[in-house]
C-alpha positions in Angstrom: 19.8 -34.3 -80.0 18.1 -32.5 -82.7 20.2 -30.2 -84.8 18.2 -28.1 -87.2 19.5 -25.6 -89.8 16.8 -23.1 -90.5 16.2 -19.7 -92.0 17.0 -16.8 -89.6 13.5 -15.4 -90.0 12.0 -18.6 -88.7 13.9 -18.7 -85.4 11.2 -16.8 -83.5 8.4 -19.0 -84.7 10.4 -22.2 -83.8 11.3 -20.8 -80.3 7.7 -19.9 -79.6 6.3 -23.2 -80.8 8.9 -25.3 -78.9 8.3 -23.3 -75.7 4.6 -23.7 -76.0 5.0 -27.4 -76.3 7.2 -27.5 -73.1 10.6 -27.7 -74.9 12.3 -24.8 -73.1 16.0 -25.7 -73.5 17.3 -24.5 -76.9 20.6 -23.3 -78.3 20.7 -21.1 -81.4 23.8 -20.2 -83.3 24.1 -17.9 -86.3 25.8 -19.8 -89.1 26.4 -19.6 -92.8 25.9 -22.4 -95.3 24.4 -23.8 -98.4 22.8 -26.9 -99.7 21.2 -27.7 -103.1 20.3 -24.0 -103.3 24.0 -23.2 -103.9 23.6 -19.6 -102.9 21.9 -16.7 -104.6 22.8 -14.0 -107.1 22.4 -10.5 -105.6 22.8 -7.0 -107.1 24.7 -4.1 -105.6 24.9 -0.8 -107.4 24.0 -2.4 -110.7 26.6 -5.2 -110.5 25.7 -8.8 -109.9 27.6 -11.0 -107.5 27.0 -14.5 -106.1 26.5 -15.1 -102.4 27.2 -18.8 -102.0 27.1 -19.0 -98.2 23.7 -17.9 -96.9 22.8 -16.8 -93.4 21.2 -19.6 -91.4 20.5 -20.4 -87.8 21.6 -23.7 -86.2 19.3 -24.9 -83.4 20.3 -27.6 -81.0 17.7 -29.3 -78.7 18.1 -32.3 -76.6 14.9 -34.3 -75.9 14.0 -37.6 -74.4 13.5 -40.4 -76.9 9.7 -40.5 -76.4 9.5 -36.8 -77.3 11.7 -36.9 -80.4 9.0 -37.2 -83.1 6.9 -34.4 -81.4 9.9 -32.0 -81.3 10.9 -32.7 -84.9 7.3 -32.1 -86.1 7.1 -28.8 -84.2 10.4 -27.6 -85.9 9.2 -28.7 -89.3 5.8 -27.1 -88.9 7.2 -23.8 -87.6 10.2 -23.5 -89.9 8.8 -24.6 -93.2 8.0 -22.1 -96.0 7.9 -24.7 -98.8 10.7 -23.0 -100.7 14.2 -24.2 -101.4 16.5 -23.3 -98.5 14.2 -24.2 -95.6 17.0 -26.2 -94.1 17.7 -29.7 -92.7 17.2 -31.6 -89.5 19.7 -34.0 -88.1 19.0 -36.4 -85.2 21.9 -37.7 -83.1 22.2 -40.0 -80.1 23.5 -38.3 -76.9 25.5 -40.6 -74.7 25.0 -38.6 -71.5 23.7 -35.3 -70.2 24.7 -33.7 -66.9 23.2 -30.7 -65.3 26.2 -28.7 -64.0 24.4 -27.0 -61.1 23.0 -30.1 -59.5 25.0 -33.0 -61.0 21.7 -34.6 -62.2 22.2 -37.0 -65.1 20.1 -38.6 -67.8 16.4 -37.7 -68.2 16.4 -36.0 -64.8 18.9 -33.5 -66.2 16.6 -32.6 -69.1 13.6 -31.8 -67.0 13.0 -28.0 -66.7 13.9 -26.8 -63.2 
């Protein structure tokens, strides 16, 4: 499983790139967070205030082991701006996957149907 935390403005680019490469299953959740950036200072009606939790999007994608590097590269290429705050990618092992509709398991459950 790939969990990527990205900028909200990059979600569309990531979705299109993943879809074009055949990775059609994706989950996206609006989240707030911070990393080394530690937030930003904003101004509102002449007053400064610190926003220390920034809007981000968490993407979850489960892929077969042989497609992992390709999927990670696509996310990096389509989410990267080169600026602080681009996000992080985490890779986790998935013990099992089951398609609810058909009871298919493993790699068979990951294939688009």
